[in-house]
N, C-alpha and C positions, 0 to 999 in steps of 0.2 A: 503494500499499500504506500502510495506517494505521501510524503511529509507535507504538511501544510506550508503555504508560501510564508518565507520569512517576513515578508511584508512590503512596505514602501520604501522607495529610494528616492534620493535627490541625485538626478544625472546632471553632470556639469561640464560643459565645454571648457577646455583649459585656456587657450589664447583669447584674452579679450574678457574672461570671467574671473579667472585665477592669477593669470599673468597678463603683462601687456603684449598686444599683438605687435609683429615686425613684418614689414613688407618683405623682408629676406629671411624670414623664419627664425626661430630660436634655435639656435645651433650648438649652444654650450651653456652650461649654468651661469656663466659670467652675462650672458645675455638674458638671463631669465630674470624679469623685473616684476616683483608682486604688485598687483593692483591692491591699492589702500584698502585695509579692512577685510581683505579676503580671508586671512589666516583666522582671524577672530571669528568670522562667520561660519568657517569650517569647524571650529571648536563648539559653536553653539548648536551646530547640526548634530554633532557627536552627543553633546551633553543632553539633548533631547531624544537620543535614541534613532536617530536617522542614519541610514547607510548612505554614504557619500561614494559616488562612482564617477569617475572622470571617462568622458567619451569625446575623443579628440580625432580629427582628420591630421595626418602627419604626412604629407606629400614629399616633404623634404626627403624622406627616405626612398621613395619610388624615384625621385629626381637626382638620387645619388648625392644629395648635399650634405646628408649626415647618415651615420649607420644606425641600426636599431641598438646596438650596444650603447652609443651616445645618447640616444633618446632614452633609454632605460635608465642611464646614469643621470640625467636631468629629473627624470620621475622619481628615482630613489632620494635624491636631495630634496625635491619638492616635498615628499612625503615624510622625511625626517624633520624638516622644519614645521610642518603642519603638526606633527606629533608632539614637538616642543611645546607647542601652544595648546595642547589638549585635544586636537582634531584628529581626524583620520579619513584617509581615502581608502576605502574597502578594496578597491580594484581600478586599475586603469586599462581601458580598451582604446586601441588606436587603429586607424585605417592607414597603412603605409603607401597606398596607391595614389597614383595621379588621376585627375578628374577624367581624363579620357580613357582610362584603364576599364570603366564599366563595371566596377565591382558592387557587391550588395552591401558593403559595409561602410562606403564613404558616404557622409551625410550629404544629402537628405535621405538617402536609404536607411533603413531601420536596422539592417544587419548586426551591429554592435549592441543595439538596446536589446535586441531579441536574444542575443548570445548571452549578455549580463543576466537577463532575466531567468533564462535556462540554467546557467551557472550558479546563481546565487538564489534562486527560487523567489523571484520578486513578482509582485502584482503591478504590472505596468500603469493599469489604469487607476490605481491608488497613488501612483509616483508622480513627480515633478521633474521637469527637465528646464535648466536653466542655461540660456545661451545668448550670445551677443549677434548672431546672424539668423536671417529667416531660414536658412537651412537646417539650423537646429531646431527651429520652431516647427518646419515641416516635418522632421524626423520625429519629434514628439508626438505630433498630431496623428502621426500613422500608426502609433501603437496606443493612441488613447491616453496618453499621458498628459497632465496640465502643464502649460508652458509658460515660462516667465523670460521675456526679453530684458537684459539689461542694457543700460545705455553706455557702459564701457566698452572698450574695444570697437568693433565696428558697429555696435549698437546705435549710436547717434546718427551715423550715416544712413544705416539701414531704415531707421524709423523716418528719416527725411524723404526716403524714396517708398514709401508704403504703398503708393498708388499702384506699383507694380506686383505687389505681394499676391501670391495665391491663396495664402492662409494668413490669419492674424494670431498673434499670441494671445493668450488667456488674460496674461497680465504683463505690465511693464514696470520694471524698478530701475532705480539710479544704478545700483551696483550689487554685488552678491550679497552683501550685508543687508542692504533693504529687501532683497528677494527672500533671504531667510526670514527676516521679520514678517514677511507677507505669508509665507509657507507655514510659520508657527501660529499666525493669527488665524488664517485659514482653517488650519487642523484643529485649533481650539474651538472655533465656531462650530465645526462639525459634531464635536463630542457632546 
């Protein structure tokens, strides 16, 4: 008999939500710049029992700009700093493919979300997705997760171009910290 679902998660894009976006990709730990209040927001998620999972497109691998090992080193250091503030990233899922590769794991396709739900026994319909791009929002909607677009990263520019969107985020927040406040508020109201 299958165990019950572990519950809901908060899925997070990395670049633009946790760290600053770079046009030339985050290629080393030295280029990883935290978005203000992100570490504290991740700590609050942990203290309220949420499972935080990073879902990120990392085509720099497919383009030969960085290796998988370099990406994993960046993620290890990111996780260690988050842990120092009382937070935790349960797992990181990334798509290494270029956009033209046509894979099922590159956002807005939901492959990584589906894999995380299977691996960790999560209820996607009870989960949240926080991203700074409309592709994040589209991916979340494809699996029935509630979506929050943040204005950090690409978010502000994406919001200015919303006339071209196929789908809209369920909520908009200034940054990850405000998104966490919103998640806590929404879940408290449902109890």
